[in-house]
N, CA, C and O atoms as a GROMACS GRO file, in nm:
protein
  328
    1MET      N    1   5.190   1.392   3.107
    1MET     CA    2   5.123   1.314   3.209
    1MET      C    3   5.204   1.189   3.242
    1MET      O    4   5.281   1.139   3.161
    2VAL      N    5   5.185   1.141   3.363
    2VAL     CA    6   5.256   1.024   3.412
    2VAL      C    7   5.157   0.908   3.423
    2VAL      O    8   5.047   0.924   3.475
    3GLU      N    9   5.198   0.792   3.376
    3GLU     CA   10   5.115   0.672   3.391
    3GLU      C   11   5.109   0.631   3.537
    3GLU      O   12   5.203   0.655   3.612
    4ILE      N   13   4.998   0.570   3.577
    4ILE     CA   14   4.984   0.524   3.715
    4ILE      C   15   5.059   0.392   3.730
    4ILE      O   16   5.022   0.292   3.669
    5SER      N   17   5.163   0.393   3.812
    5SER     CA   18   5.239   0.269   3.834
    5SER      C   19   5.226   0.221   3.978
    5SER      O   20   5.256   0.105   4.008
    6LYS      N   21   5.182   0.310   4.068
    6LYS     CA   22   5.161   0.269   4.207
    6LYS      C   23   5.036   0.342   4.258
    6LYS      O   24   4.999   0.447   4.206
    7PRO      N   25   4.971   0.286   4.360
    7PRO     CA   26   4.848   0.348   4.410
    7PRO      C   27   4.870   0.490   4.462
    7PRO      O   28   4.972   0.519   4.526
    8ILE      N   29   4.775   0.577   4.433
    8ILE     CA   30   4.776   0.715   4.483
    8ILE      C   31   4.649   0.732   4.565
    8ILE      O   32   4.540   0.708   4.514
    9GLN      N   33   4.662   0.775   4.690
    9GLN     CA   34   4.546   0.792   4.777
    9GLN      C   35   4.534   0.936   4.822
    9GLN      O   36   4.634   1.001   4.854
   10ARG      N   37   4.412   0.985   4.823
   10ARG     CA   38   4.382   1.119   4.873
   10ARG      C   39   4.255   1.114   4.956
   10ARG      O   40   4.167   1.030   4.934
   11ARG      N   41   4.246   1.206   5.051
   11ARG     CA   42   4.131   1.214   5.140
   11ARG      C   43   4.052   1.341   5.106
   11ARG      O   44   4.111   1.444   5.074
   12THR      N   45   3.919   1.332   5.113
   12THR     CA   46   3.836   1.449   5.085
   12THR      C   47   3.849   1.551   5.197
   12THR      O   48   3.893   1.518   5.308
   13ARG      N   49   3.811   1.675   5.169
   13ARG     CA   50   3.819   1.781   5.269
   13ARG      C   51   3.706   1.774   5.370
   13ARG      O   52   3.726   1.794   5.490
   14MET      N   53   3.586   1.745   5.322
   14MET     CA   54   3.467   1.747   5.407
   14MET      C   55   3.420   1.605   5.438
   14MET      O   56   3.435   1.516   5.355
   15PRO      N   57   3.365   1.583   5.558
   15PRO     CA   58   3.308   1.452   5.591
   15PRO      C   59   3.189   1.419   5.502
   15PRO      O   60   3.122   1.509   5.450
   16PHE      N   61   3.165   1.293   5.484
   16PHE     CA   62   3.058   1.244   5.399
   16PHE      C   63   2.932   1.218   5.480
   16PHE      O   64   2.930   1.132   5.568
   17GLY      N   65   2.826   1.292   5.450
   17GLY     CA   66   2.694   1.269   5.505
   17GLY      C   67   2.689   1.246   5.655
   17GLY      O   68   2.765   1.307   5.731
   18HIS      N   69   2.599   1.159   5.695
   18HIS     CA   70   2.580   1.133   5.838
   18HIS      C   71   2.690   1.044   5.897
   18HIS      O   72   2.695   1.025   6.018
   19TYR      N   73   2.777   0.990   5.812
   19TYR     CA   74   2.886   0.906   5.861
   19TYR      C   75   2.990   0.987   5.937
   19TYR      O   76   3.060   0.934   6.024
   20LYS      N   77   3.000   1.117   5.905
   20LYS     CA   78   3.097   1.208   5.967
   20LYS      C   79   3.240   1.156   5.951
   20LYS      O   80   3.325   1.176   6.038
   21ARG      N   81   3.263   1.090   5.840
   21ARG     CA   82   3.397   1.043   5.805
   21ARG      C   83   3.430   1.093   5.665
   21ARG      O   84   3.342   1.110   5.580
   22LYS      N   85   3.557   1.115   5.642
   22LYS     CA   86   3.600   1.157   5.510
   22LYS      C   87   3.610   1.035   5.419
   22LYS      O   88   3.619   0.922   5.466
   23ILE      N   89   3.607   1.060   5.289
   23ILE     CA   90   3.620   0.953   5.191
   23ILE      C   91   3.764   0.948   5.144
   23ILE      O   92   3.825   1.050   5.116
   24VAL      N   93   3.818   0.827   5.136
   24VAL     CA   94   3.952   0.806   5.082
   24VAL      C   95   3.936   0.757   4.939
   24VAL      O   96   3.873   0.654   4.913
   25VAL      N   97   3.995   0.832   4.846
   25VAL     CA   98   3.988   0.799   4.703
   25VAL      C   99   4.125   0.750   4.661
   25VAL      O  100   4.227   0.812   4.694
   26ALA      N  101   4.130   0.639   4.590
   26ALA     CA  102   4.257   0.584   4.544
   26ALA      C  103   4.250   0.559   4.394
   26ALA      O  104   4.153   0.503   4.343
   27LEU      N  105   4.356   0.600   4.324
   27LEU     CA  106   4.375   0.563   4.184
   27LEU      C  107   4.474   0.447   4.185
   27LEU      O  108   4.586   0.459   4.234
   28LEU      N  109   4.430   0.336   4.131
   28LEU     CA  110   4.511   0.214   4.134
   28LEU      C  111   4.562   0.182   3.994
   28LEU      O  112   4.499   0.217   3.895
   29PRO      N  113   4.677   0.114   3.986
   29PRO     CA  114   4.726   0.071   3.855
   29PRO      C  115   4.621  -0.016   3.785
   29PRO      O  116   4.546  -0.089   3.850
   30GLY      N  117   4.616  -0.006   3.655
   30GLY     CA  118   4.515  -0.079   3.580
   30GLY      C  119   4.391   0.005   3.560
   30GLY      O  120   4.286  -0.047   3.524
   31ASP      N  121   4.402   0.137   3.582
   31ASP     CA  122   4.292   0.231   3.564
   31ASP      C  123   4.169   0.194   3.645
   31ASP      O  124   4.058   0.180   3.593
   32VAL      N  125   4.191   0.178   3.774
   32VAL     CA  126   4.084   0.144   3.868
   32VAL      C  127   4.072   0.256   3.970
   32VAL      O  128   4.172   0.308   4.020
   33LEU      N  129   3.949   0.294   4.001
   33LEU     CA  130   3.919   0.395   4.102
   33LEU      C  131   3.858   0.324   4.221
   33LEU      O  132   3.769   0.240   4.205
   34SER      N  133   3.906   0.356   4.341
   34SER     CA  134   3.858   0.291   4.462
   34SER      C  135   3.819   0.399   4.563
   34SER      O  136   3.889   0.500   4.577
   35MET      N  137   3.708   0.378   4.633
   35MET     CA  138   3.664   0.470   4.737
   35MET      C  139   3.620   0.392   4.860
   35MET      O  140   3.559   0.285   4.850
   36ARG      N  141   3.652   0.449   4.976
   36ARG     CA  142   3.609   0.389   5.102
   36ARG      C  143   3.601   0.499   5.206
   36ARG      O  144   3.658   0.607   5.188
   37LEU      N  145   3.531   0.472   5.313
   37LEU     CA  146   3.527   0.566   5.424
   37LEU      C  147   3.657   0.559   5.501
   37LEU      O  148   3.717   0.452   5.514
   38GLU      N  149   3.701   0.673   5.553
   38GLU     CA  150   3.824   0.678   5.631
   38GLU      C  151   3.811   0.589   5.755
   38GLU      O  152   3.703   0.576   5.812
   39ARG      N  153   3.921   0.530   5.795
   39ARG     CA  154   3.929   0.441   5.909
   39ARG      C  155   3.843   0.315   5.892
   39ARG      O  156   3.790   0.260   5.990
   40THR      N  157   3.829   0.270   5.769
   40THR     CA  158   3.765   0.140   5.744
   40THR      C  159   3.866   0.056   5.665
   40THR      O  160   3.950   0.111   5.595
   41PRO      N  161   3.857  -0.075   5.676
   41PRO     CA  162   3.952  -0.161   5.605
   41PRO      C  163   3.939  -0.148   5.453
   41PRO      O  164   3.832  -0.117   5.401
   42ALA      N  165   4.049  -0.171   5.384
   42ALA     CA  166   4.051  -0.161   5.238
   42ALA      C  167   3.956  -0.262   5.175
   42ALA      O  168   3.909  -0.241   5.063
   43ARG      N  169   3.927  -0.371   5.244
   43ARG     CA  170   3.838  -0.471   5.184
   43ARG      C  171   3.694  -0.420   5.174
   43ARG      O  172   3.612  -0.479   5.104
   44LEU      N  173   3.663  -0.308   5.243
   44LEU     CA  174   3.530  -0.249   5.235
   44LEU      C  175   3.525  -0.136   5.132
   44LEU      O  176   3.434  -0.053   5.136
   45ALA      N  177   3.620  -0.132   5.041
   45ALA     CA  178   3.626  -0.028   4.939
   45ALA      C  179   3.535  -0.063   4.822
   45ALA      O  180   3.511  -0.180   4.792
   46TYR      N  181   3.485   0.040   4.758
   46TYR     CA  182   3.408   0.026   4.635
   46TYR      C  183   3.500   0.060   4.520
   46TYR      O  184   3.562   0.166   4.520
   47THR      N  185   3.508  -0.028   4.422
   47THR     CA  186   3.599  -0.006   4.310
   47THR      C  187   3.523  -0.007   4.178
   47THR      O  188   3.418  -0.070   4.166
   48ALA      N  189   3.579   0.064   4.081
   48ALA     CA  190   3.520   0.068   3.947
   48ALA      C  191   3.629   0.102   3.848
   48ALA      O  192   3.727   0.170   3.881
   49GLU      N  193   3.612   0.056   3.727
   49GLU     CA  194   3.702   0.093   3.618
   49GLU      C  195   3.681   0.241   3.588
   49GLU      O  196   3.568   0.290   3.590
   50ILE      N  197   3.789   0.311   3.559
   50ILE     CA  198   3.779   0.455   3.533
   50ILE      C  199   3.692   0.483   3.411
   50ILE      O  200   3.619   0.582   3.410
   51ASP      N  201   3.699   0.400   3.307
   51ASP     CA  202   3.617   0.426   3.189
   51ASP      C  203   3.468   0.410   3.219
   51ASP      O  204   3.386   0.480   3.160
   52ASP      N  205   3.433   0.319   3.310
   52ASP     CA  206   3.292   0.306   3.350
   52ASP      C  207   3.245   0.430   3.426
   52ASP      O  208   3.133   0.477   3.406
   53VAL      N  209   3.330   0.482   3.513
   53VAL     CA  210   3.296   0.603   3.589
   53VAL      C  211   3.278   0.720   3.494
   53VAL      O  212   3.183   0.797   3.507
   54PHE      N  213   3.370   0.735   3.398
   54PHE     CA  214   3.360   0.844   3.301
   54PHE      C  215   3.232   0.833   3.219
   54PHE      O  216   3.164   0.933   3.197
   55ARG      N  217   3.201   0.713   3.173
   55ARG     CA  218   3.080   0.692   3.093
   55ARG      C  219   2.955   0.728   3.174
   55ARG      O  220   2.864   0.793   3.121
   56THR      N  221   2.950   0.688   3.300
   56THR     CA  222   2.836   0.720   3.385
   56THR      C  223   2.823   0.870   3.407
   56THR      O  224   2.712   0.925   3.399
   57LEU      N  225   2.935   0.938   3.434
   57LEU     CA  226   2.931   1.083   3.452
   57LEU      C  227   2.884   1.154   3.325
   57LEU      O  228   2.808   1.250   3.333
   58ALA      N  229   2.929   1.107   3.210
   58ALA     CA  230   2.887   1.168   3.083
   58ALA      C  231   2.737   1.147   3.062
   58ALA      O  232   2.668   1.238   3.015
   59GLN      N  233   2.684   1.030   3.096
   59GLN     CA  234   2.541   1.005   3.083
   59GLN      C  235   2.461   1.094   3.177
   59GLN      O  236   2.356   1.146   3.139
   60TRP      N  237   2.509   1.111   3.300
   60TRP     CA  238   2.440   1.199   3.395
   60TRP      C  239   2.438   1.342   3.344
   60TRP      O  240   2.336   1.411   3.356
   61HIS      N  241   2.549   1.386   3.288
   61HIS     CA  242   2.556   1.522   3.235
   61HIS      C  243   2.458   1.539   3.118
   61HIS      O  244   2.387   1.640   3.111
   62ALA      N  245   2.455   1.442   3.028
   62ALA     CA  246   2.363   1.448   2.914
   62ALA      C  247   2.218   1.449   2.962
   62ALA      O  248   2.136   1.524   2.908
   63ALA      N  249   2.184   1.367   3.059
   63ALA     CA  250   2.048   1.363   3.112
   63ALA      C  251   2.010   1.496   3.177
   63ALA      O  252   1.897   1.542   3.163
   64ALA      N  253   2.104   1.557   3.249
   64ALA     CA  254   2.077   1.687   3.311
   64ALA      C  255   2.055   1.794   3.206
   64ALA      O  256   1.970   1.881   3.224
   65GLU      N  257   2.130   1.788   3.097
   65GLU     CA  258   2.112   1.884   2.988
   65GLU      C  259   1.976   1.867   2.922
   65GLU      O  260   1.910   1.966   2.888
   66VAL      N  261   1.933   1.743   2.903
   66VAL     CA  262   1.801   1.717   2.846
   66VAL      C  263   1.693   1.772   2.939
   66VAL      O  264   1.597   1.835   2.892
   67ARG      N  265   1.707   1.749   3.070
   67ARG     CA  266   1.608   1.802   3.166
   67ARG      C  267   1.605   1.954   3.162
   67ARG      O  268   1.497   2.014   3.167
   68ARG      N  269   1.723   2.016   3.155
   68ARG     CA  270   1.730   2.162   3.150
   68ARG      C  271   1.660   2.216   3.027
   68ARG      O  272   1.583   2.312   3.036
   69ARG      N  273   1.685   2.157   2.911
   69ARG     CA  274   1.621   2.202   2.787
   69ARG      C  275   1.470   2.179   2.791
   69ARG      O  276   1.393   2.264   2.747
   70ARG      N  277   1.429   2.065   2.843
   70ARG     CA  278   1.286   2.035   2.852
   70ARG      C  279   1.216   2.137   2.942
   70ARG      O  280   1.108   2.186   2.910
   71GLU      N  281   1.279   2.169   3.054
   71GLU     CA  282   1.223   2.267   3.147
   71GLU      C  283   1.217   2.406   3.083
   71GLU      O  284   1.121   2.480   3.104
   72ALA      N  285   1.318   2.441   3.005
   72ALA     CA  286   1.318   2.570   2.936
   72ALA      C  287   1.205   2.578   2.834
   72ALA      O  288   1.139   2.681   2.822
   73ARG      N  289   1.182   2.468   2.760
   73ARG     CA  290   1.070   2.466   2.663
   73ARG      C  291   0.937   2.477   2.736
   73ARG      O  292   0.846   2.547   2.691
   74LYS      N  293   0.926   2.408   2.848
   74LYS     CA  294   0.802   2.412   2.925
   74LYS      C  295   0.776   2.554   2.975
   74LYS      O  296   0.662   2.602   2.967
   75GLN      N  297   0.878   2.622   3.026
   75GLN     CA  298   0.861   2.759   3.073
   75GLN      C  299   0.825   2.853   2.958
   75GLN      O  300   0.744   2.944   2.974
   76LYS      N  301   0.884   2.830   2.843
   76LYS     CA  302   0.854   2.913   2.725
   76LYS      C  303   0.708   2.898   2.685
   76LYS      O  304   0.640   2.997   2.657
   77ARG      N  305   0.660   2.774   2.683
   77ARG     CA  306   0.518   2.748   2.649
   77ARG      C  307   0.426   2.813   2.750
   77ARG      O  308   0.323   2.868   2.712
   78LEU      N  309   0.460   2.807   2.878
   78LEU     CA  310   0.375   2.868   2.981
   78LEU      C  311   0.370   3.019   2.967
   78LEU      O  312   0.265   3.079   2.990
   79THR      N  313   0.481   3.082   2.931
   79THR     CA  314   0.481   3.227   2.916
   79THR      C  315   0.406   3.268   2.789
   79THR      O  316   0.348   3.377   2.786
   80GLU      N  317   0.407   3.185   2.685
   80GLU     CA  318   0.332   3.215   2.562
   80GLU      C  319   0.183   3.208   2.585
   80GLU      O  320   0.108   3.285   2.526
   81ILE      N  321   0.140   3.117   2.668
   81ILE     CA  322  -0.002   3.097   2.697
   81ILE      C  323  -0.056   3.214   2.779
   81ILE      O  324  -0.169   3.258   2.757
   82SER      N  325   0.023   3.265   2.871
   82SER     CA  326  -0.023   3.372   2.960
   82SER      C  327  -0.033   3.504   2.894
   82SER      O  328  -0.071   3.602   2.958
   0.00000   0.00000   0.00000
């Protein structure tokens, strides 16, 4: 792997929601992730540390797994009752 020494920008394939604009994602030196709508100034970008983004995604995944297991237990109880 190569360390990030200069900004890398990529554009999404599909437009985002009702904005009908693509999202520009940038990986910046210092392990920062930046996102903004295409054709908007860089000062309107949303930025976050990559470790914060990873932590949030991991929490969302864990919460979804808990919901899935809870729903499976609920369905099992309903089928046992019937």
